[in-house]
C-alpha positions in Angstrom: 169.4 69.5 240.5 168.8 73.4 239.6 165.5 75.4 239.2 165.4 77.8 236.7 162.2 80.3 236.5 161.4 82.0 233.2 161.2 85.3 232.8 157.7 85.7 233.5 157.9 84.2 236.9 160.4 85.9 237.8 158.3 88.6 237.5 155.2 87.5 239.5 157.6 86.3 242.2 158.3 90.0 243.0 155.3 91.6 242.4 154.3 89.3 245.3 157.4 90.0 247.6 158.2 93.6 246.8 154.5 94.8 248.5 156.0 93.3 251.6 159.7 95.1 251.4 158.4 97.4 250.6 155.8 97.2 254.1 158.2 96.6 256.2 160.5 98.8 255.4 158.2 101.9 256.1 157.5 99.8 259.3 160.3 100.1 260.5 160.9 104.3 259.3 157.8 104.9 261.1 158.9 103.0 264.3 161.7 105.2 265.0 159.6 108.3 264.5 161.6 109.6 261.5 158.5 110.3 259.8 156.3 112.5 261.8 156.7 114.2 265.5 155.7 112.1 268.3 152.8 112.7 269.7 153.5 112.0 273.6 151.8 114.0 276.6 155.2 112.9 278.9 156.4 115.7 279.4 160.4 114.1 280.3 160.2 114.0 276.3 158.7 117.9 275.5 160.8 121.2 274.7 158.3 123.7 274.0 159.0 128.5 273.0 155.8 130.3 272.8 156.8 132.5 270.4 157.7 131.9 266.8 157.4 134.5 263.3 157.7 134.1 259.6 157.0 137.5 258.0 157.2 138.2 254.4 160.2 140.9 253.6 160.1 141.3 257.8 161.6 138.6 260.1 162.2 135.6 260.4 162.7 132.6 263.2 166.2 130.4 264.0 167.0 128.4 266.4 170.0 126.3 267.0 170.4 123.0 269.1 173.3 122.1 270.4 175.3 118.7 271.6 177.9 120.0 274.4 179.1 116.5 274.8 178.3 116.3 278.7 179.6 113.3 280.8 175.9 112.5 281.6 175.5 112.6 277.8 174.9 109.6 275.3 176.7 110.4 272.2 173.9 111.1 270.0 169.9 113.0 270.6 167.1 112.3 268.5 165.6 115.7 268.2 162.4 116.6 266.6 160.3 120.3 266.1 157.5 121.8 265.0 156.1 125.0 264.3 152.6 125.2 266.0 149.8 127.7 264.7 151.8 128.8 261.4 150.7 127.4 257.8 153.5 125.9 256.7 154.5 124.8 253.0 153.4 122.0 252.3 150.5 122.2 254.8 150.5 119.0 257.2 152.6 117.4 259.1 155.9 116.9 257.3 155.5 120.7 255.9 156.2 122.2 259.8 158.8 119.3 260.9 162.3 119.3 261.3 163.2 115.8 262.2 167.8 115.1 263.1 170.4 113.1 264.7 172.1 116.0 267.1 175.7 114.4 267.5 178.6 115.4 269.9 180.0 118.8 269.3 177.6 119.6 266.8 175.0 122.2 265.9 171.9 121.9 263.8 170.0 125.2 262.8 166.5 125.8 262.4 165.2 128.3 259.9 161.2 129.3 260.1 160.9 131.6 257.1 159.3 131.7 254.3 159.4 130.1 250.7 160.1 133.1 248.8 162.8 134.1 251.0 166.0 135.4 248.6 168.5 133.9 250.7 167.2 131.4 253.2 166.5 128.7 250.8 167.2 124.8 249.3 169.3 126.8 246.2 171.9 128.5 248.8 174.6 126.2 249.8 174.9 127.9 252.7 171.5 126.5 253.8 171.4 122.7 252.0 173.4 120.6 254.3 172.7 118.1 256.5 172.9 120.6 260.2 170.6 122.9 258.0 166.8 122.8 258.5 164.7 124.8 256.7 160.9 125.2 257.8 158.6 127.2 255.1 155.9 129.3 255.6 153.4 130.6 253.4 153.4 134.1 251.8 151.6 135.8 254.3 152.2 136.6 258.3 152.5 133.8 260.4 152.7 133.5 263.9 152.9 130.5 266.3 154.3 128.6 268.5 157.9 125.5 268.7 157.2 122.3 270.3 160.1 119.9 270.4 160.1 116.2 271.4 162.3 113.5 272.2 162.8 110.5 269.7 163.8 107.9 272.4 160.5 107.1 274.0 162.7 106.4 277.5 164.0 109.3 278.4 164.9 109.0 282.0 166.3 105.2 281.7 170.0 105.5 280.8 173.1 103.6 279.3 175.8 103.2 281.4 179.5 103.3 279.9 182.2 103.2 281.3 180.9 103.5 285.0 179.0 106.5 283.8 174.6 106.7 283.2 174.1 108.5 280.1 170.9 110.2 278.6 169.3 110.6 275.6 166.5 113.6 276.2 166.5 117.1 275.5 168.0 117.8 278.6 171.9 117.0 276.5 171.6 119.3 274.2 171.4 123.5 274.2 168.4 124.8 272.8 168.9 128.1 271.7 166.8 131.1 269.1 165.8 134.0 267.8 163.2 135.9 266.2 164.9 138.7 263.7 163.8 141.1 262.2 165.8 141.7 259.0 165.5 145.6 258.0 167.0 146.5 261.1 169.5 143.4 261.6 167.9 143.1 265.5 165.1 140.7 267.3 164.4 139.2 270.4 165.8 135.8 272.4 163.2 133.0 272.6 162.9 131.0 275.9 163.3 127.5 275.9 161.3 125.5 279.2 162.1 121.3 278.8 165.8 122.5 277.2 170.2 121.8 278.6 169.4 125.3 280.8 166.5 124.5 283.5 166.2 120.9 283.6 166.7 118.2 285.8 165.2 115.0 284.3 165.0 111.6 286.7 164.8 113.6 290.2 160.5 114.0 289.8 159.9 114.9 293.9 162.3 116.6 294.4 163.2 120.5 295.5 166.6 120.5 296.3 168.6 121.8 293.8 171.3 119.6 292.3 174.6 120.5 294.0 178.1 119.7 291.7 180.5 116.5 292.1 183.6 117.1 291.3 185.0 116.0 288.6 181.0 115.1 287.2 178.3 116.7 285.4 175.2 118.2 287.7 172.8 115.8 286.2 170.3 115.2 284.0 167.2 117.9 283.3 163.6 118.0 284.3 161.6 118.4 281.2 158.6 120.6 282.1 158.1 118.8 285.7 
């Protein structure tokens, strides 16, 4: 026997089911850490740069995050970047953050720039794509710093693929940046502590340098240990 519901009964059923569906979806997204930058004291998950700025009509900050496809790398690295000490638009956790996944061989660009900038904005197709992330500041001089956190909560735990241990952490990406002064087309490089260039995660308590191994990479990074 087929049981049919009236329109009224169907509507009431939807009112009961939809909140459950929405709560389930929200929980999944937040559980994956894609709505806000994770709060963590795990130094193996963190990279920092001590200075960034955005001054209307004068300067902005550019950051590039590249995945060089090291032998020790997972094919996707989850990254959460936030600016601290600046007033952003909107001035909340979402407004100061950029959260994304970097695939092998990709470079993602992050611009920390004044909201009223004439060219670096979401209306310009050159800056409106999945690998470009804009963090806007208010129309006053802003000075702060940058904190980057890996999405993976177990950065020192590898996944073995074809006999090779592969990691998902910030030591597998190359982070670089510049504070750029537009009027003179000059700037100065940003230093990031905790990324590929100065890291060896998984070697806590080991002081000797990583020795090269024929046909293999030298290992993963140390984060901020």
